[in-house]
ChimeraX commands (.cxc) that place a marker at each C-alpha (Angstrom):
marker #1 position 0.00,0.00,0.00 radius 0.5
marker #1 position 1.24,3.50,-0.85 radius 0.5
marker #1 position 0.21,6.54,1.22 radius 0.5
marker #1 position 0.45,10.13,0.04 radius 0.5
marker #1 position 0.05,13.23,2.20 radius 0.5
marker #1 position 1.12,16.87,2.35 radius 0.5
marker #1 position 4.10,15.97,4.58 radius 0.5
marker #1 position 6.00,12.82,5.47 radius 0.5
marker #1 position 5.76,13.97,9.10 radius 0.5
marker #1 position 1.99,13.85,8.75 radius 0.5
marker #1 position 2.17,10.23,7.64 radius 0.5
marker #1 position 4.36,9.38,10.63 radius 0.5
marker #1 position 1.95,11.14,12.99 radius 0.5
marker #1 position -1.08,9.30,11.62 radius 0.5
marker #1 position 0.70,5.95,11.73 radius 0.5
marker #1 position 1.69,6.37,15.37 radius 0.5
marker #1 position -1.76,7.58,16.38 radius 0.5
marker #1 position -3.36,4.60,14.61 radius 0.5
marker #1 position -0.93,2.16,16.23 radius 0.5
marker #1 position -1.43,3.68,19.71 radius 0.5
marker #1 position 1.54,1.83,21.21 radius 0.5
marker #1 position 3.01,3.54,24.28 radius 0.5
marker #1 position 6.20,1.49,24.28 radius 0.5
marker #1 position 9.41,3.36,23.48 radius 0.5
marker #1 position 10.36,4.05,19.87 radius 0.5
marker #1 position 14.13,4.15,19.30 radius 0.5
marker #1 position 15.54,7.01,17.18 radius 0.5
marker #1 position 19.11,7.80,16.05 radius 0.5
marker #1 position 20.93,10.55,17.91 radius 0.5
marker #1 position 21.29,12.70,14.77 radius 0.5
marker #1 position 17.62,12.66,13.73 radius 0.5
marker #1 position 15.97,15.77,12.29 radius 0.5
marker #1 position 14.22,17.76,15.03 radius 0.5
marker #1 position 10.90,17.44,13.18 radius 0.5
marker #1 position 10.78,13.73,14.06 radius 0.5
marker #1 position 10.86,14.13,17.87 radius 0.5
marker #1 position 8.38,17.00,17.55 radius 0.5
marker #1 position 6.05,14.74,15.56 radius 0.5
marker #1 position 6.37,11.96,18.12 radius 0.5
marker #1 position 5.59,14.33,20.98 radius 0.5
marker #1 position 2.49,15.52,19.11 radius 0.5
marker #1 position 1.42,11.87,18.73 radius 0.5
marker #1 position 2.11,11.15,22.44 radius 0.5
marker #1 position 4.67,8.57,21.38 radius 0.5
marker #1 position 7.47,7.87,23.92 radius 0.5
marker #1 position 10.93,7.70,22.36 radius 0.5
marker #1 position 14.61,7.38,23.24 radius 0.5
marker #1 position 17.79,8.22,21.34 radius 0.5
marker #1 position 20.49,5.76,20.26 radius 0.5
marker #1 position 23.89,7.02,19.14 radius 0.5
marker #1 position 25.14,6.62,15.57 radius 0.5
marker #1 position 28.24,4.66,14.53 radius 0.5
marker #1 position 31.24,5.36,12.31 radius 0.5
marker #1 position 31.83,5.21,9.39 radius 0.5
marker #1 position 28.34,4.90,7.88 radius 0.5
marker #1 position 26.75,7.25,10.47 radius 0.5
marker #1 position 23.59,5.19,10.80 radius 0.5
marker #1 position 22.05,4.19,14.11 radius 0.5
marker #1 position 24.50,2.06,16.13 radius 0.5
marker #1 position 23.22,-1.47,15.51 radius 0.5
marker #1 position 24.73,-3.04,18.62 radius 0.5
marker #1 position 23.33,-0.38,20.95 radius 0.5
marker #1 position 19.94,-0.52,19.30 radius 0.5
marker #1 position 19.68,-4.31,19.45 radius 0.5
marker #1 position 20.80,-4.38,23.08 radius 0.5
marker #1 position 18.16,-1.85,24.08 radius 0.5
marker #1 position 15.46,-3.63,22.10 radius 0.5
marker #1 position 16.29,-6.87,23.94 radius 0.5
marker #1 position 16.56,-5.36,27.42 radius 0.5
marker #1 position 13.92,-2.60,27.44 radius 0.5
marker #1 position 10.22,-2.22,26.69 radius 0.5
marker #1 position 10.76,-1.12,23.10 radius 0.5
marker #1 position 7.90,-0.96,20.62 radius 0.5
marker #1 position 9.81,-0.10,17.50 radius 0.5
marker #1 position 12.76,1.45,15.68 radius 0.5
marker #1 position 12.85,4.45,13.36 radius 0.5
marker #1 position 15.92,3.92,11.17 radius 0.5
marker #1 position 17.12,7.09,9.42 radius 0.5
marker #1 position 19.21,6.95,6.24 radius 0.5
marker #1 position 21.83,9.53,7.21 radius 0.5
marker #1 position 22.42,12.04,4.40 radius 0.5
marker #1 position 20.46,9.78,2.02 radius 0.5
marker #1 position 22.76,6.75,2.38 radius 0.5
marker #1 position 21.10,3.89,0.48 radius 0.5
marker #1 position 23.32,1.10,1.84 radius 0.5
marker #1 position 21.45,-2.14,2.50 radius 0.5
marker #1 position 20.34,-2.36,6.17 radius 0.5
marker #1 position 19.22,-5.97,5.71 radius 0.5
marker #1 position 21.37,-7.62,8.42 radius 0.5
marker #1 position 20.30,-5.04,11.02 radius 0.5
marker #1 position 16.64,-5.23,9.99 radius 0.5
marker #1 position 16.77,-9.04,10.17 radius 0.5
marker #1 position 18.27,-8.90,13.66 radius 0.5
marker #1 position 15.60,-6.43,14.85 radius 0.5
marker #1 position 12.87,-8.63,13.41 radius 0.5
marker #1 position 14.31,-11.59,15.32 radius 0.5
marker #1 position 13.83,-9.91,18.70 radius 0.5
marker #1 position 10.03,-9.54,18.68 radius 0.5
marker #1 position 7.50,-9.95,15.91 radius 0.5
marker #1 position 5.45,-6.95,17.03 radius 0.5
marker #1 position 8.24,-4.37,16.81 radius 0.5
marker #1 position 7.41,-1.53,14.41 radius 0.5
marker #1 position 10.24,-0.97,11.92 radius 0.5
marker #1 position 10.19,2.39,10.12 radius 0.5
marker #1 position 12.74,2.98,7.36 radius 0.5
marker #1 position 13.09,6.78,7.09 radius 0.5
marker #1 position 14.38,7.51,3.59 radius 0.5
marker #1 position 13.31,11.16,3.53 radius 0.5
marker #1 position 16.78,12.30,2.39 radius 0.5
marker #1 position 17.08,9.54,-0.22 radius 0.5
marker #1 position 16.07,9.71,-3.87 radius 0.5
marker #1 position 12.28,9.19,-3.80 radius 0.5
marker #1 position 11.13,5.75,-4.94 radius 0.5
marker #1 position 7.48,6.07,-5.96 radius 0.5
marker #1 position 7.18,2.44,-7.06 radius 0.5
marker #1 position 8.83,0.86,-4.02 radius 0.5
marker #1 position 11.58,-0.91,-5.98 radius 0.5
marker #1 position 14.16,-0.13,-3.25 radius 0.5
marker #1 position 11.92,-0.87,-0.27 radius 0.5
marker #1 position 13.15,-3.44,2.22 radius 0.5
marker #1 position 10.60,-6.24,2.66 radius 0.5
marker #1 position 11.52,-6.24,6.36 radius 0.5
marker #1 position 10.33,-2.67,6.98 radius 0.5
marker #1 position 6.76,-2.04,8.09 radius 0.5
marker #1 position 6.88,1.53,6.77 radius 0.5
marker #1 position 9.24,3.22,4.31 radius 0.5
marker #1 position 9.01,7.01,4.34 radius 0.5
marker #1 position 9.97,9.46,1.57 radius 0.5
marker #1 position 9.70,13.24,1.38 radius 0.5
marker #1 position 9.69,15.82,-1.41 radius 0.5
marker #1 position 9.48,18.79,0.91 radius 0.5
marker #1 position 11.80,21.76,0.99 radius 0.5
marker #1 position 15.53,20.96,0.51 radius 0.5
marker #1 position 14.96,17.23,0.17 radius 0.5
marker #1 position 16.61,15.20,-2.64 radius 0.5
marker #1 position 13.75,16.16,-4.94 radius 0.5
marker #1 position 12.44,19.51,-3.72 radius 0.5
marker #1 position 8.82,20.01,-4.77 radius 0.5
marker #1 position 8.19,22.20,-1.73 radius 0.5
marker #1 position 5.51,19.82,-0.51 radius 0.5
marker #1 position 4.51,16.20,-0.33 radius 0.5
marker #1 position 5.49,12.96,1.32 radius 0.5
marker #1 position 4.62,9.34,0.73 radius 0.5
marker #1 position 5.18,5.95,2.28 radius 0.5
marker #1 position 5.07,2.29,1.33 radius 0.5
marker #1 position 3.35,0.12,3.98 radius 0.5
marker #1 position 3.49,-3.58,4.60 radius 0.5
marker #1 position 0.14,-5.37,4.58 radius 0.5
marker #1 position -1.61,-5.16,7.93 radius 0.5
marker #1 position -0.06,-1.89,9.12 radius 0.5
marker #1 position -2.84,0.33,10.48 radius 0.5
marker #1 position -3.32,3.81,9.07 radius 0.5
marker #1 position -5.95,6.51,9.20 radius 0.5
marker #1 position -6.02,10.30,9.30 radius 0.5
marker #1 position -6.27,12.17,12.60 radius 0.5
marker #1 position -6.56,15.79,13.62 radius 0.5
marker #1 position -3.46,17.39,15.08 radius 0.5
marker #1 position -1.21,20.46,15.12 radius 0.5
marker #1 position -1.55,22.76,12.12 radius 0.5
marker #1 position 2.15,22.56,11.25 radius 0.5
marker #1 position 1.71,18.87,10.35 radius 0.5
marker #1 position -0.67,19.85,7.49 radius 0.5
marker #1 position -2.96,16.88,8.08 radius 0.5
marker #1 position -5.81,17.90,5.77 radius 0.5
marker #1 position -4.62,15.80,2.84 radius 0.5
marker #1 position -2.81,16.85,-0.37 radius 0.5
marker #1 position -4.23,19.21,-2.98 radius 0.5
marker #1 position -2.52,17.45,-5.89 radius 0.5
marker #1 position -3.61,14.01,-7.09 radius 0.5
marker #1 position -1.18,11.12,-6.70 radius 0.5
marker #1 position -0.99,10.67,-10.48 radius 0.5
marker #1 position -0.01,14.30,-11.06 radius 0.5
marker #1 position 2.35,14.35,-8.08 radius 0.5
marker #1 position 4.06,11.14,-9.23 radius 0.5
marker #1 position 4.62,12.47,-12.76 radius 0.5
marker #1 position 6.00,15.77,-11.45 radius 0.5
marker #1 position 8.29,13.97,-9.00 radius 0.5
marker #1 position 9.73,11.64,-11.65 radius 0.5
marker #1 position 10.47,14.59,-13.94 radius 0.5
marker #1 position 12.16,16.59,-11.20 radius 0.5
marker #1 position 14.16,13.56,-10.01 radius 0.5
marker #1 position 15.97,13.39,-13.36 radius 0.5
marker #1 position 16.94,17.06,-13.06 radius 0.5
marker #1 position 18.05,16.57,-9.44 radius 0.5
marker #1 position 20.23,13.60,-10.41 radius 0.5
marker #1 position 22.05,15.63,-13.07 radius 0.5
marker #1 position 22.53,18.64,-10.79 radius 0.5
marker #1 position 23.93,16.57,-7.94 radius 0.5
marker #1 position 26.28,14.66,-10.21 radius 0.5
marker #1 position 27.65,17.89,-11.71 radius 0.5
marker #1 position 28.14,19.77,-8.44 radius 0.5
marker #1 position 29.48,16.75,-6.55 radius 0.5
marker #1 position 32.12,16.41,-9.26 radius 0.5
marker #1 position 33.21,20.01,-8.61 radius 0.5
marker #1 position 33.44,19.45,-4.86 radius 0.5
marker #1 position 35.12,16.04,-5.06 radius 0.5
marker #1 position 37.71,17.25,-7.55 radius 0.5
marker #1 position 38.70,20.42,-5.69 radius 0.5
marker #1 position 38.59,19.46,-2.00 radius 0.5
marker #1 position 41.04,17.19,-0.13 radius 0.5
marker #1 position 39.80,13.61,0.04 radius 0.5
marker #1 position 40.44,13.46,3.78 radius 0.5
marker #1 position 37.74,16.03,4.57 radius 0.5
marker #1 position 35.10,14.43,2.37 radius 0.5
marker #1 position 32.55,11.97,3.75 radius 0.5
marker #1 position 32.32,8.61,1.93 radius 0.5
marker #1 position 30.66,8.73,-1.49 radius 0.5
marker #1 position 27.51,6.97,-0.26 radius 0.5
marker #1 position 26.92,9.89,2.14 radius 0.5
marker #1 position 27.10,12.56,-0.59 radius 0.5
marker #1 position 23.74,12.07,-2.26 radius 0.5
marker #1 position 21.54,14.58,-0.44 radius 0.5
marker #1 position 24.25,17.24,-0.09 radius 0.5
marker #1 position 28.04,17.16,-0.30 radius 0.5
marker #1 position 29.35,16.81,3.24 radius 0.5
marker #1 position 32.75,17.65,4.67 radius 0.5
marker #1 position 34.29,17.51,8.15 radius 0.5
marker #1 position 36.46,20.45,9.18 radius 0.5
marker #1 position 37.75,22.13,12.31 radius 0.5
marker #1 position 35.93,25.32,13.34 radius 0.5
marker #1 position 32.96,24.73,11.02 radius 0.5
marker #1 position 31.04,27.73,12.35 radius 0.5
marker #1 position 33.89,30.02,11.30 radius 0.5
marker #1 position 33.81,28.47,7.82 radius 0.5
marker #1 position 30.05,29.03,7.63 radius 0.5
marker #1 position 30.52,32.68,8.61 radius 0.5
marker #1 position 33.10,33.10,5.85 radius 0.5
marker #1 position 30.82,31.46,3.30 radius 0.5
marker #1 position 27.84,33.70,4.17 radius 0.5
marker #1 position 30.06,36.81,4.28 radius 0.5
marker #1 position 31.01,35.99,0.68 radius 0.5
marker #1 position 27.36,35.99,-0.42 radius 0.5
marker #1 position 27.12,32.19,-0.54 radius 0.5
marker #1 position 25.47,29.65,1.73 radius 0.5
marker #1 position 25.97,26.23,3.29 radius 0.5
marker #1 position 24.48,24.49,6.32 radius 0.5
marker #1 position 25.27,22.84,9.64 radius 0.5
marker #1 position 22.80,19.99,9.85 radius 0.5
marker #1 position 21.16,17.91,12.60 radius 0.5
marker #1 position 22.45,18.79,16.04 radius 0.5
marker #1 position 23.11,15.74,18.21 radius 0.5
marker #1 position 20.75,14.61,20.93 radius 0.5
marker #1 position 21.94,14.20,24.54 radius 0.5
marker #1 position 24.10,11.20,25.38 radius 0.5
marker #1 position 25.17,10.57,21.78 radius 0.5
marker #1 position 28.94,11.28,21.58 radius 0.5
marker #1 position 29.47,10.04,18.01 radius 0.5
marker #1 position 26.63,12.21,16.76 radius 0.5
marker #1 position 28.09,15.10,18.77 radius 0.5
marker #1 position 31.51,14.64,17.15 radius 0.5
marker #1 position 29.92,14.61,13.71 radius 0.5
marker #1 position 27.96,17.78,14.38 radius 0.5
marker #1 position 31.07,19.47,15.80 radius 0.5
marker #1 position 32.80,19.13,12.40 radius 0.5
marker #1 position 30.29,18.67,9.59 radius 0.5
marker #1 position 29.40,21.26,6.96 radius 0.5
marker #1 position 26.83,20.51,4.24 radius 0.5
marker #1 position 27.56,22.00,0.80 radius 0.5
marker #1 position 24.58,22.45,-1.50 radius 0.5
marker #1 position 24.30,20.40,-4.67 radius 0.5
marker #1 position 20.69,21.14,-5.63 radius 0.5
marker #1 position 18.84,23.59,-7.86 radius 0.5
marker #1 position 19.54,26.45,-5.46 radius 0.5
marker #1 position 23.23,26.30,-6.40 radius 0.5
marker #1 position 25.36,26.17,-9.54 radius 0.5
marker #1 position 28.87,25.14,-10.60 radius 0.5
marker #1 position 30.27,28.67,-10.39 radius 0.5
marker #1 position 29.23,29.11,-6.79 radius 0.5
marker #1 position 30.36,25.57,-5.99 radius 0.5
marker #1 position 33.86,26.48,-7.24 radius 0.5
marker #1 position 33.81,29.63,-5.09 radius 0.5
marker #1 position 32.89,27.52,-2.07 radius 0.5
marker #1 position 35.79,25.11,-2.67 radius 0.5
marker #1 position 38.24,28.02,-2.71 radius 0.5
marker #1 position 36.86,29.25,0.62 radius 0.5
marker #1 position 37.04,25.77,2.14 radius 0.5
marker #1 position 40.62,25.26,0.99 radius 0.5
marker #1 position 41.66,28.61,2.45 radius 0.5
marker #1 position 39.97,27.65,5.70 radius 0.5
marker #1 position 41.90,24.36,5.76 radius 0.5
marker #1 position 45.20,26.15,5.09 radius 0.5
marker #1 position 44.64,28.36,8.13 radius 0.5
marker link #1:1,2 radius 0.2
marker link #1:2,3 radius 0.2
marker link #1:3,4 radius 0.2
marker link #1:4,5 radius 0.2
marker link #1:5,6 radius 0.2
marker link #1:6,7 radius 0.2
marker link #1:7,8 radius 0.2
marker link #1:8,9 radius 0.2
marker link #1:9,10 radius 0.2
marker link #1:10,11 radius 0.2
marker link #1:11,12 radius 0.2
marker link #1:12,13 radius 0.2
marker link #1:13,14 radius 0.2
marker link #1:14,15 radius 0.2
marker link #1:15,16 radius 0.2
marker link #1:16,17 radius 0.2
marker link #1:17,18 radius 0.2
marker link #1:18,19 radius 0.2
marker link #1:19,20 radius 0.2
marker link #1:20,21 radius 0.2
marker link #1:21,22 radius 0.2
marker link #1:22,23 radius 0.2
marker link #1:23,24 radius 0.2
marker link #1:24,25 radius 0.2
marker link #1:25,26 radius 0.2
marker link #1:26,27 radius 0.2
marker link #1:27,28 radius 0.2
marker link #1:28,29 radius 0.2
marker link #1:29,30 radius 0.2
marker link #1:30,31 radius 0.2
marker link #1:31,32 radius 0.2
marker link #1:32,33 radius 0.2
marker link #1:33,34 radius 0.2
marker link #1:34,35 radius 0.2
marker link #1:35,36 radius 0.2
marker link #1:36,37 radius 0.2
marker link #1:37,38 radius 0.2
marker link #1:38,39 radius 0.2
marker link #1:39,40 radius 0.2
marker link #1:40,41 radius 0.2
marker link #1:41,42 radius 0.2
marker link #1:42,43 radius 0.2
marker link #1:43,44 radius 0.2
marker link #1:44,45 radius 0.2
marker link #1:45,46 radius 0.2
marker link #1:46,47 radius 0.2
marker link #1:47,48 radius 0.2
marker link #1:48,49 radius 0.2
marker link #1:49,50 radius 0.2
marker link #1:50,51 radius 0.2
marker link #1:51,52 radius 0.2
marker link #1:52,53 radius 0.2
marker link #1:53,54 radius 0.2
marker link #1:54,55 radius 0.2
marker link #1:55,56 radius 0.2
marker link #1:56,57 radius 0.2
marker link #1:57,58 radius 0.2
marker link #1:58,59 radius 0.2
marker link #1:59,60 radius 0.2
marker link #1:60,61 radius 0.2
marker link #1:61,62 radius 0.2
marker link #1:62,63 radius 0.2
marker link #1:63,64 radius 0.2
marker link #1:64,65 radius 0.2
marker link #1:65,66 radius 0.2
marker link #1:66,67 radius 0.2
marker link #1:67,68 radius 0.2
marker link #1:68,69 radius 0.2
marker link #1:69,70 radius 0.2
marker link #1:70,71 radius 0.2
marker link #1:71,72 radius 0.2
marker link #1:72,73 radius 0.2
marker link #1:73,74 radius 0.2
marker link #1:74,75 radius 0.2
marker link #1:75,76 radius 0.2
marker link #1:76,77 radius 0.2
marker link #1:77,78 radius 0.2
marker link #1:78,79 radius 0.2
marker link #1:79,80 radius 0.2
marker link #1:80,81 radius 0.2
marker link #1:81,82 radius 0.2
marker link #1:82,83 radius 0.2
marker link #1:83,84 radius 0.2
marker link #1:84,85 radius 0.2
marker link #1:85,86 radius 0.2
marker link #1:86,87 radius 0.2
marker link #1:87,88 radius 0.2
marker link #1:88,89 radius 0.2
marker link #1:89,90 radius 0.2
marker link #1:90,91 radius 0.2
marker link #1:91,92 radius 0.2
marker link #1:92,93 radius 0.2
marker link #1:93,94 radius 0.2
marker link #1:94,95 radius 0.2
marker link #1:95,96 radius 0.2
marker link #1:96,97 radius 0.2
marker link #1:97,98 radius 0.2
marker link #1:98,99 radius 0.2
marker link #1:99,100 radius 0.2
marker link #1:100,101 radius 0.2
marker link #1:101,102 radius 0.2
marker link #1:102,103 radius 0.2
marker link #1:103,104 radius 0.2
marker link #1:104,105 radius 0.2
marker link #1:105,106 radius 0.2
marker link #1:106,107 radius 0.2
marker link #1:107,108 radius 0.2
marker link #1:108,109 radius 0.2
marker link #1:109,110 radius 0.2
marker link #1:110,111 radius 0.2
marker link #1:111,112 radius 0.2
marker link #1:112,113 radius 0.2
marker link #1:113,114 radius 0.2
marker link #1:114,115 radius 0.2
marker link #1:115,116 radius 0.2
marker link #1:116,117 radius 0.2
marker link #1:117,118 radius 0.2
marker link #1:118,119 radius 0.2
marker link #1:119,120 radius 0.2
marker link #1:120,121 radius 0.2
marker link #1:121,122 radius 0.2
marker link #1:122,123 radius 0.2
marker link #1:123,124 radius 0.2
marker link #1:124,125 radius 0.2
marker link #1:125,126 radius 0.2
marker link #1:126,127 radius 0.2
marker link #1:127,128 radius 0.2
marker link #1:128,129 radius 0.2
marker link #1:129,130 radius 0.2
marker link #1:130,131 radius 0.2
marker link #1:131,132 radius 0.2
marker link #1:132,133 radius 0.2
marker link #1:133,134 radius 0.2
marker link #1:134,135 radius 0.2
marker link #1:135,136 radius 0.2
marker link #1:136,137 radius 0.2
marker link #1:137,138 radius 0.2
marker link #1:138,139 radius 0.2
marker link #1:139,140 radius 0.2
marker link #1:140,141 radius 0.2
marker link #1:141,142 radius 0.2
marker link #1:142,143 radius 0.2
marker link #1:143,144 radius 0.2
marker link #1:144,145 radius 0.2
marker link #1:145,146 radius 0.2
marker link #1:146,147 radius 0.2
marker link #1:147,148 radius 0.2
marker link #1:148,149 radius 0.2
marker link #1:149,150 radius 0.2
marker link #1:150,151 radius 0.2
marker link #1:151,152 radius 0.2
marker link #1:152,153 radius 0.2
marker link #1:153,154 radius 0.2
marker link #1:154,155 radius 0.2
marker link #1:155,156 radius 0.2
marker link #1:156,157 radius 0.2
marker link #1:157,158 radius 0.2
marker link #1:158,159 radius 0.2
marker link #1:159,160 radius 0.2
marker link #1:160,161 radius 0.2
marker link #1:161,162 radius 0.2
marker link #1:162,163 radius 0.2
marker link #1:163,164 radius 0.2
marker link #1:164,165 radius 0.2
marker link #1:165,166 radius 0.2
marker link #1:166,167 radius 0.2
marker link #1:167,168 radius 0.2
marker link #1:168,169 radius 0.2
marker link #1:169,170 radius 0.2
marker link #1:170,171 radius 0.2
marker link #1:171,172 radius 0.2
marker link #1:172,173 radius 0.2
marker link #1:173,174 radius 0.2
marker link #1:174,175 radius 0.2
marker link #1:175,176 radius 0.2
marker link #1:176,177 radius 0.2
marker link #1:177,178 radius 0.2
marker link #1:178,179 radius 0.2
marker link #1:179,180 radius 0.2
marker link #1:180,181 radius 0.2
marker link #1:181,182 radius 0.2
marker link #1:182,183 radius 0.2
marker link #1:183,184 radius 0.2
marker link #1:184,185 radius 0.2
marker link #1:185,186 radius 0.2
marker link #1:186,187 radius 0.2
marker link #1:187,188 radius 0.2
marker link #1:188,189 radius 0.2
marker link #1:189,190 radius 0.2
marker link #1:190,191 radius 0.2
marker link #1:191,192 radius 0.2
marker link #1:192,193 radius 0.2
marker link #1:193,194 radius 0.2
marker link #1:194,195 radius 0.2
marker link #1:195,196 radius 0.2
marker link #1:196,197 radius 0.2
marker link #1:197,198 radius 0.2
marker link #1:198,199 radius 0.2
marker link #1:199,200 radius 0.2
marker link #1:200,201 radius 0.2
marker link #1:201,202 radius 0.2
marker link #1:202,203 radius 0.2
marker link #1:203,204 radius 0.2
marker link #1:204,205 radius 0.2
marker link #1:205,206 radius 0.2
marker link #1:206,207 radius 0.2
marker link #1:207,208 radius 0.2
marker link #1:208,209 radius 0.2
marker link #1:209,210 radius 0.2
marker link #1:210,211 radius 0.2
marker link #1:211,212 radius 0.2
marker link #1:212,213 radius 0.2
marker link #1:213,214 radius 0.2
marker link #1:214,215 radius 0.2
marker link #1:215,216 radius 0.2
marker link #1:216,217 radius 0.2
marker link #1:217,218 radius 0.2
marker link #1:218,219 radius 0.2
marker link #1:219,220 radius 0.2
marker link #1:220,221 radius 0.2
marker link #1:221,222 radius 0.2
marker link #1:222,223 radius 0.2
marker link #1:223,224 radius 0.2
marker link #1:224,225 radius 0.2
marker link #1:225,226 radius 0.2
marker link #1:226,227 radius 0.2
marker link #1:227,228 radius 0.2
marker link #1:228,229 radius 0.2
marker link #1:229,230 radius 0.2
marker link #1:230,231 radius 0.2
marker link #1:231,232 radius 0.2
marker link #1:232,233 radius 0.2
marker link #1:233,234 radius 0.2
marker link #1:234,235 radius 0.2
marker link #1:235,236 radius 0.2
marker link #1:236,237 radius 0.2
marker link #1:237,238 radius 0.2
marker link #1:238,239 radius 0.2
marker link #1:239,240 radius 0.2
marker link #1:240,241 radius 0.2
marker link #1:241,242 radius 0.2
marker link #1:242,243 radius 0.2
marker link #1:243,244 radius 0.2
marker link #1:244,245 radius 0.2
marker link #1:245,246 radius 0.2
marker link #1:246,247 radius 0.2
marker link #1:247,248 radius 0.2
marker link #1:248,249 radius 0.2
marker link #1:249,250 radius 0.2
marker link #1:250,251 radius 0.2
marker link #1:251,252 radius 0.2
marker link #1:252,253 radius 0.2
marker link #1:253,254 radius 0.2
marker link #1:254,255 radius 0.2
marker link #1:255,256 radius 0.2
marker link #1:256,257 radius 0.2
marker link #1:257,258 radius 0.2
marker link #1:258,259 radius 0.2
marker link #1:259,260 radius 0.2
marker link #1:260,261 radius 0.2
marker link #1:261,262 radius 0.2
marker link #1:262,263 radius 0.2
marker link #1:263,264 radius 0.2
marker link #1:264,265 radius 0.2
marker link #1:265,266 radius 0.2
marker link #1:266,267 radius 0.2
marker link #1:267,268 radius 0.2
marker link #1:268,269 radius 0.2
marker link #1:269,270 radius 0.2
marker link #1:270,271 radius 0.2
marker link #1:271,272 radius 0.2
marker link #1:272,273 radius 0.2
marker link #1:273,274 radius 0.2
marker link #1:274,275 radius 0.2
marker link #1:275,276 radius 0.2
marker link #1:276,277 radius 0.2
marker link #1:277,278 radius 0.2
marker link #1:278,279 radius 0.2
marker link #1:279,280 radius 0.2
marker link #1:280,281 radius 0.2
marker link #1:281,282 radius 0.2
view
């Protein structure tokens, strides 16, 4: 089953309200702040699990240990920076703990898959987003692929979740998304080539973590951001770490996200690389 709403967060809210399970949902320590806010709105208890190097996904060992030892109702697994690496072994291990655990595969920063070709059969829910600054930025929209038997219905809730249902039909939305995905692919490939060719390899994150934006780790990232904005350009510092998550804290203390979408171009990307290299020289 495929669901389509104004926001992926709205889908998550409705799913959790329909499930009505007060057991703890485990989240990664570098999750977008919208997710905890959505869970609070749905009265869903949650706890944070640190991420692990080098892939920066939720730490599998910590997550499995907590799922075995605590009253855990599910896991929300976030694909950090759109990393599409196969989580099959981890998903299989989670499934082996308890049959009734809810497994949500959050692929909101991944390339949207409207037909579900990349969906893990082990996930109960696979979430995608086409909201602002996602892989395909339509400025609105989210969808999910659900396993058979997963409960879903619409609820009322906070206005910021935009729970009234989408204005655009699924057929029109799907066609628009597929067209824009082709353009996004080409833009990301072109700008990533600029960044990868001009910046030292040692500051670049692995290639599988460069799909949503191009990510680097540097000392004094806030100073670099100030320099970038002072030059009339922009970059971001993404996903502050939750408490008790030292690996996520170390990542946030160093990471800078360089844009590779339609808001940027090759000329500005080259300017950014010169600023980054000067920063590294200092």
